[in-house]
C-alpha positions as CSV (number, residue, x, y, z in Angstrom):
1,X,0.0,0.0,0.0
2,X,1.4,3.4,-0.9
3,X,1.7,6.2,1.7
4,X,-0.9,8.2,-0.1
5,X,-3.5,5.4,0.1
6,X,-2.7,4.8,3.7
7,X,-3.4,8.5,4.5
8,X,-6.5,8.9,2.3
9,X,-9.8,9.1,4.1
10,X,-13.3,9.9,3.0
11,X,-14.8,12.6,5.3
12,X,-18.0,14.5,5.9
13,X,-17.8,18.1,7.0
14,X,-20.3,19.5,9.5
15,X,-20.5,23.3,9.6
16,X,-22.4,26.3,10.8
17,X,-20.7,28.5,8.2
18,X,-21.3,28.5,4.5
19,X,-17.7,29.2,3.7
20,X,-15.8,25.9,3.9
21,X,-12.9,26.9,1.6
22,X,-10.3,26.8,4.4
23,X,-11.4,23.4,5.7
24,X,-11.3,22.2,2.1
25,X,-7.7,23.3,1.9
26,X,-6.8,21.5,5.1
27,X,-8.4,18.3,3.8
28,X,-6.7,18.6,0.5
29,X,-3.3,19.0,2.2
30,X,-4.0,15.7,4.0
31,X,-5.3,13.9,0.9
32,X,-8.7,13.6,2.4
33,X,-11.8,13.5,0.1
34,X,-14.9,15.3,1.3
35,X,-17.9,13.1,0.5
36,X,-20.5,15.6,1.6
37,X,-21.0,18.8,3.6
38,X,-23.8,19.2,6.1
39,X,-24.7,22.8,7.0
40,X,-26.9,23.9,9.8
41,X,-27.7,27.6,10.0
42,X,-27.6,28.8,13.6
43,X,-25.9,31.6,15.4
44,X,-23.8,29.5,17.7
45,X,-23.1,25.8,18.2
46,X,-25.1,23.6,20.5
47,X,-23.2,23.5,23.8
48,X,-23.1,19.7,24.1
49,X,-23.4,18.4,20.5
50,X,-22.4,21.3,18.2
51,X,-25.4,20.5,15.9
52,X,-29.0,20.7,17.1
53,X,-30.7,17.5,18.0
54,X,-32.8,17.2,14.8
55,X,-29.9,17.9,12.5
56,X,-27.6,15.5,14.4
57,X,-30.3,12.7,14.2
58,X,-30.5,13.2,10.5
59,X,-26.8,13.0,10.1
60,X,-26.6,9.9,12.2
61,X,-29.1,8.2,9.9
62,X,-27.1,9.2,6.8
63,X,-23.9,7.8,8.3
64,X,-25.6,4.5,9.4
65,X,-26.5,3.9,5.7
66,X,-23.0,4.9,4.4
67,X,-19.8,3.0,4.7
68,X,-18.0,5.7,2.7
69,X,-17.2,8.0,5.6
70,X,-14.2,7.4,7.7
71,X,-14.0,10.7,9.6
72,X,-16.4,13.5,10.6
73,X,-14.7,16.9,10.4
74,X,-16.2,19.9,12.3
75,X,-15.5,23.2,10.6
76,X,-14.8,24.9,13.9
77,X,-13.1,24.3,17.2
78,X,-15.1,21.9,19.3
79,X,-15.1,21.4,23.1
80,X,-14.1,18.1,24.8
81,X,-17.8,17.6,25.7
82,X,-18.9,18.1,22.0
83,X,-16.1,15.8,20.9
84,X,-17.2,13.1,23.2
85,X,-20.9,13.4,22.4
86,X,-20.4,13.5,18.6
87,X,-18.2,10.4,18.6
88,X,-20.7,8.6,20.9
89,X,-23.7,9.5,18.9
90,X,-22.4,9.3,15.3
91,X,-20.2,6.2,15.9
92,X,-17.4,7.7,13.8
93,X,-14.1,9.2,14.6
94,X,-14.4,13.0,14.8
95,X,-12.0,15.9,14.6
96,X,-12.1,19.6,14.2
97,X,-10.2,22.3,12.4
98,X,-7.3,22.3,14.9
99,X,-7.1,18.5,14.7
100,X,-6.6,18.7,11.0
101,X,-3.9,21.4,11.4
102,X,-2.0,19.3,13.9
103,X,-2.2,16.3,11.6
104,X,-0.7,18.4,8.8
105,X,2.0,19.5,11.2
106,X,2.8,16.0,12.2
107,X,3.3,14.9,8.6
108,X,5.4,17.9,7.4
109,X,8.0,18.3,10.2
110,X,11.5,17.0,9.8
111,X,14.0,18.7,12.1
112,X,14.1,18.0,15.8
113,X,12.8,21.4,17.0
114,X,9.8,21.3,14.8
115,X,9.0,17.8,15.8
116,X,9.1,18.7,19.5
117,X,6.9,21.8,18.9
118,X,4.3,19.7,17.0
119,X,4.3,17.0,19.7
120,X,3.8,19.7,22.4
121,X,0.9,21.3,20.6
122,X,-0.7,17.9,20.0
123,X,-0.4,16.9,23.6
124,X,-1.9,20.2,24.8
125,X,-4.7,19.7,22.3
126,X,-5.4,16.1,23.4
127,X,-5.1,16.7,27.2
128,X,-8.6,18.3,27.8
129,X,-10.1,15.6,25.5
130,X,-8.6,12.9,27.6
131,X,-9.8,14.5,30.8
132,X,-13.3,14.5,29.4
133,X,-13.1,10.8,28.4
134,X,-11.7,9.9,31.8
135,X,-14.6,11.7,33.4
136,X,-17.1,9.7,31.3
137,X,-15.2,6.4,31.9
138,X,-15.6,7.0,35.6
139,X,-19.3,7.3,35.1
140,X,-19.2,4.0,33.1
141,X,-20.6,5.8,30.1
142,X,-17.9,4.7,27.6
143,X,-14.8,2.5,27.8
144,X,-12.7,4.0,25.1
145,X,-11.3,7.2,23.6
146,X,-11.3,8.9,20.2
147,X,-13.4,6.4,18.1
148,X,-14.3,3.9,20.8
149,X,-10.9,2.2,21.3
150,X,-10.8,-0.6,23.9
151,X,-7.6,0.4,25.6
152,X,-7.6,2.0,29.0
153,X,-6.9,5.7,29.4
154,X,-6.3,5.9,33.1
155,X,-3.0,7.5,33.9
156,X,-2.6,9.3,30.5
157,X,-2.9,12.7,32.0
158,X,0.2,12.2,34.2
159,X,2.2,10.7,31.4
160,X,1.3,13.7,29.1
161,X,2.3,16.3,31.8
162,X,5.6,14.5,32.4
163,X,6.3,14.4,28.7
164,X,5.4,18.1,28.3
165,X,8.0,19.0,30.9
166,X,10.7,17.1,29.1
167,X,9.7,18.7,25.7
168,X,9.8,22.1,27.3
169,X,13.3,21.5,28.6
170,X,14.7,20.3,25.3
171,X,13.0,23.1,23.4
172,X,14.7,25.6,25.7
173,X,18.1,24.1,25.1
174,X,17.5,24.2,21.3
175,X,16.3,27.8,21.6
176,X,19.5,28.7,23.4
177,X,21.6,26.9,20.7
178,X,19.8,28.8,18.0
179,X,20.3,32.1,19.8
180,X,24.1,31.4,20.0
181,X,24.2,30.6,16.3
182,X,22.4,33.8,15.5
183,X,24.8,35.7,17.6
184,X,27.8,34.2,15.9
185,X,26.3,35.0,12.5
186,X,25.8,38.7,13.5
187,X,29.4,38.9,14.8
188,X,30.6,37.5,11.4
189,X,28.7,40.4,9.8
190,X,25.6,38.6,8.6
191,X,22.2,40.2,8.7
192,X,18.9,38.2,9.0
193,X,15.6,38.6,7.2
194,X,12.6,36.8,8.6
195,X,9.9,35.7,6.1
196,X,6.4,35.4,7.6
197,X,2.7,35.6,6.6
198,X,-0.5,33.6,6.4
199,X,-0.1,30.0,5.3
200,X,0.2,29.5,1.5
201,X,0.9,33.2,0.9
202,X,3.9,32.4,-1.2
203,X,6.8,32.7,1.3
204,X,8.8,29.8,-0.1
205,X,8.3,31.0,-3.7
206,X,9.7,34.4,-2.7
207,X,12.6,32.8,-0.9
208,X,13.4,30.7,-3.9
209,X,13.5,33.8,-6.1
210,X,15.6,35.8,-3.7
211,X,18.2,33.1,-3.1
212,X,18.2,31.3,-6.5
213,X,18.3,28.0,-4.6
214,X,16.1,24.9,-4.9
215,X,13.5,25.5,-2.2
216,X,10.7,23.0,-1.6
217,X,7.4,24.6,-2.8
218,X,4.0,23.0,-2.4
219,X,0.7,24.7,-3.1
220,X,-0.8,23.4,0.2
221,X,-1.3,24.9,3.6
222,X,1.5,24.5,6.1
223,X,3.9,22.9,3.6
224,X,6.7,24.7,5.4
225,X,7.2,24.0,9.1
226,X,10.9,23.6,9.6
227,X,13.1,26.7,9.7
228,X,14.9,27.1,6.3
229,X,17.8,29.6,6.2
230,X,19.6,30.6,3.0
231,X,21.9,33.3,1.9
232,X,20.8,36.1,-0.5
233,X,23.5,36.9,-3.0
234,X,24.1,40.1,-4.9
235,X,24.4,42.4,-1.9
236,X,27.5,44.0,-0.4
237,X,26.7,42.6,3.0
238,X,26.1,39.0,3.9
239,X,22.3,38.7,4.2
240,X,20.5,35.5,5.3
241,X,16.8,34.9,4.9
242,X,14.7,32.4,7.0
243,X,11.3,30.9,5.9
244,X,9.2,29.8,8.9
245,X,5.8,28.4,9.7
246,X,2.7,30.1,8.2
247,X,0.0,31.8,10.3
248,X,-3.6,30.9,10.5
249,X,-6.7,32.6,12.0
250,X,-8.2,31.2,15.2
251,X,-5.2,29.3,16.5
252,X,-5.5,29.1,20.2
253,X,-2.8,30.7,22.4
254,X,-1.3,27.4,23.4
255,X,-0.6,26.4,19.8
256,X,1.0,29.7,19.0
257,X,3.1,29.4,22.2
258,X,4.2,25.9,21.2
259,X,5.9,27.4,18.2
260,X,7.4,30.3,20.1
261,X,10.9,29.2,19.5
262,X,10.3,29.1,15.8
263,X,8.7,32.5,15.9
264,X,11.7,33.9,17.7
265,X,13.5,33.6,14.4
266,X,11.1,36.2,13.1
267,X,11.0,38.4,16.2
268,X,14.8,38.7,16.4
269,X,15.4,39.3,12.7
270,X,16.9,42.5,11.5
271,X,14.2,42.9,8.8
272,X,10.8,41.2,8.7
273,X,9.0,40.6,5.4
274,X,5.3,40.0,5.9
275,X,4.0,38.2,2.7
276,X,0.4,38.9,1.8
277,X,-1.6,36.9,-0.8
278,X,-3.7,39.4,-2.9
279,X,-5.3,36.7,-5.0
280,X,-8.3,36.6,-2.7
281,X,-11.2,39.0,-2.1
282,X,-10.7,42.2,-0.1
283,X,-12.2,41.1,3.2
284,X,-10.3,37.8,3.2
285,X,-7.0,39.6,2.5
286,X,-7.5,42.2,5.2
287,X,-8.6,39.5,7.7
288,X,-5.4,37.5,7.0
289,X,-3.3,40.7,7.4
290,X,-4.9,41.4,10.7
291,X,-4.4,37.8,11.9
292,X,-0.7,38.0,10.9
293,X,-0.1,41.3,12.7
294,X,-1.8,40.0,15.9
295,X,0.5,37.0,16.0
296,X,3.6,39.2,15.3
297,X,2.5,41.5,18.2
298,X,4.5,44.7,19.0
299,X,7.2,43.8,16.4
300,X,4.6,44.4,13.7
301,X,4.6,48.1,14.4
302,X,8.3,48.9,13.9
303,X,10.4,50.1,11.0
304,X,11.8,46.6,10.7
305,X,8.6,45.4,9.0
306,X,8.0,45.5,5.3
307,X,4.7,44.3,3.7
308,X,5.0,42.3,0.5
309,X,1.8,42.0,-1.6
310,X,2.4,38.8,-3.5
311,X,0.5,37.1,-6.4
312,X,-0.2,40.3,-8.2
313,X,-0.3,38.4,-11.5
314,X,-3.6,36.8,-10.3
315,X,-4.8,39.6,-8.0
316,X,-8.5,39.7,-7.3
317,X,-8.4,43.0,-5.4
318,X,-7.3,46.4,-6.3
319,X,-3.6,46.3,-5.2
320,X,-3.6,50.1,-4.7
321,X,-6.6,49.9,-2.4
322,X,-5.1,47.2,-0.3
323,X,-1.8,49.2,-0.1
324,X,-3.7,52.3,1.1
325,X,-5.7,50.3,3.7
326,X,-2.7,48.6,5.1
327,X,-0.8,51.9,5.4
328,X,-3.8,53.7,6.9
329,X,-5.0,51.0,9.3
330,X,-1.6,49.6,10.5
331,X,0.9,52.4,9.8
332,X,3.1,50.1,7.7
333,X,5.4,52.5,5.7
334,X,7.1,50.1,3.3
335,X,4.8,48.1,1.0
336,X,5.9,46.4,-2.2
337,X,3.7,44.7,-4.8
338,X,5.3,41.6,-6.4
339,X,4.6,38.3,-8.2
340,X,7.2,35.8,-7.0
341,X,6.0,33.4,-9.7
342,X,6.4,35.9,-12.6
343,X,9.3,37.9,-11.1
344,X,7.4,41.2,-11.2
345,X,8.5,43.8,-8.6
346,X,11.5,41.7,-7.3
347,X,14.1,44.3,-8.4
348,X,12.2,47.0,-6.5
349,X,12.1,44.7,-3.4
350,X,15.8,44.0,-3.6
351,X,16.6,47.7,-3.8
352,X,14.5,48.3,-0.7
353,X,16.3,45.5,1.1
354,X,19.6,47.0,0.0
355,X,18.7,50.5,1.3
356,X,17.5,49.0,4.6
357,X,20.8,47.4,5.3
358,X,22.9,50.2,3.9
359,X,25.2,51.9,6.4
360,X,25.5,55.4,4.9
361,X,25.9,57.6,8.0
362,X,29.4,58.3,9.4
363,X,29.6,58.6,13.2
364,X,32.6,59.4,15.3
365,X,32.1,59.3,19.1
366,X,34.1,59.7,22.3
367,X,32.9,57.6,25.2
368,X,33.9,57.3,28.9
369,X,35.6,54.2,30.2
370,X,32.7,52.3,31.9
371,X,30.7,49.0,31.9
372,X,27.9,50.8,30.0
373,X,30.4,51.8,27.3
374,X,31.5,48.2,26.9
375,X,28.0,47.0,26.5
376,X,27.2,49.7,24.0
377,X,30.4,49.0,21.9
378,X,29.3,45.3,21.8
379,X,26.0,46.4,20.4
380,X,27.7,48.6,17.8
381,X,29.8,45.7,16.6
382,X,26.6,43.7,16.0
383,X,24.6,46.5,14.3
384,X,27.1,48.8,12.5
385,X,30.3,48.7,10.5
386,X,33.0,49.8,12.9
387,X,36.1,51.3,11.2
388,X,38.2,51.9,14.3
389,X,38.1,51.6,18.1
390,X,40.8,53.3,20.2
391,X,41.2,52.9,23.9
392,X,43.1,55.3,26.2
393,X,41.6,57.6,28.9
394,X,38.4,57.4,26.8
395,X,37.0,55.2,24.1
396,X,37.0,56.6,20.6
397,X,34.8,54.9,18.0
398,X,34.4,55.6,14.2
399,X,31.8,53.7,12.3
400,X,29.2,53.6,9.5
401,X,25.5,53.2,10.6
402,X,22.1,52.9,9.1
403,X,19.9,56.0,9.2
404,X,17.3,54.2,11.2
405,X,19.8,53.5,14.0
406,X,21.1,57.1,14.3
407,X,18.6,58.3,16.8
408,X,19.1,55.3,19.1
409,X,22.9,55.7,18.9
410,X,22.6,59.4,19.8
411,X,20.4,58.6,22.8
412,X,22.8,55.9,24.0
413,X,25.8,58.2,23.7
414,X,24.1,61.0,25.7
415,X,23.0,58.6,28.4
416,X,26.5,57.2,28.8
417,X,28.0,60.7,29.0
418,X,29.8,60.8,25.7
419,X,29.9,63.0,22.6
420,X,29.6,62.4,18.9
421,X,29.9,63.8,15.4
422,X,27.4,62.6,12.7
423,X,27.8,63.0,8.9
424,X,25.3,61.7,6.4
425,X,26.5,60.6,2.9
């Protein structure tokens, strides 16, 4: 049996929302075939069964007469109680939107860090489900878990919590190793660009064009989970670019937190490129922009962020209107429209990247001998091009800096008690 056949399942989708495009994308990524979709129009899910009693009874009858449905997928996030009741009533394995996301994660990870992050997110997802099934088992209502398995589930909670502690410790060690590698790169003069954006926005395609390297590209959601770092050639400075996990709306805090060490690669980058897919309708584009900026948090509202409007060759929206809205609503100053597939706008983007990293301001400073000066000089080595440092009764430093860093440098020099001369080229 091939891997594809082993993975393939026929599913039915139950939903309260007419738009099932995202759940369709998730199923496609897993190789699942949607046999049919059952829609119930109501303002909010039933607290205990998601669907109302009548609709659920009708669905149960359909499933009893069909052997062609392996899995029931809920187009939402369901509670442990809803999960238990749906599986008990429908006699089918059930999952929700987050369950599909985690399944995609599990299939697509390769490096150790990503595997640990996925395992952590999966355990945190399953923990409340297990607690609900334990509660029901104690009431002698059901002997199994997730589809009616016969194995005992007592003691699972303690095992999960113990495993979570070990995962957390290993992730912290890996995070420290990554931080040390990033620090060594900076000391060698490399600068880092972090690629981010909603899943399937075209980040990997853009990275391939910027690096001219063979980057894995798949037109499926969450096709990239491992951190991929490559060098961009054609610049005076050594510039590295990292492609990371895509964003998605409605992910719970624990899932975002599970991937915090991966997101750190974005948060600590010198420049952040937020890739935005403009091949969708206006409301969808703006919703995804908002989701991405919420996940990025405070780092989204800095001069380190550039917005990249991708897929302009198949744009559905008015690119100028999207540009204006992003600038007005979120204050993002640098916005570039491109097509990574066709190559449109890439030269303009490269020029903006070059200007961002260009050190074109000469600064000479005289600083007092102090621990604060030592820390400041260390920061200068990481963030500017130092021409000379001379130590005697004072510390004299000559360097080239980026315009965006001049104000910070001036403030630091004043706070330390030094003086400086600035000359722009």
